[in-house]
Phi, psi and omega in degrees: 000124179261139175246129180294151183301320181295318178296316178298319179297319178296318179297315180296322178297319178297320179294316182291326183281356180295124182265161181292339182253025181275147178251160178264182182299318181300313180291321177300314182299326179297333184254359188297320181294319178294319178300317180293317179298317177300316180299315180296328181276004177080012178278160178275084184300325181291334177281324182283321180233069185297329180289327176292315178302316179298318180295319180296329177292326186268334191245110182298319181298312179293323178297319178295319176301316179298315181296321178293315179299315179299317179296319179295317179294321177298320181292331182267004182291132179286157180304332182283355180096357179263151176287143178285000000 
């Protein structure tokens, strides 16, 4: 199996860029509902949960999960602005 030089360079950059305070998908998923609720309420979720925000920037799968969750919560929002 051959890996193109550009792909290998991207993989190496991701490995090198891993920070000591980074979280994985499992931990991100544990906080995703709270992060979405904060976002819907207009709070600065990235300030409150910066490691989740950082993970969402890096992980396409978790970011997609967040977007689906956010859309579902938006759809279930009551007219008064409160969640059902």
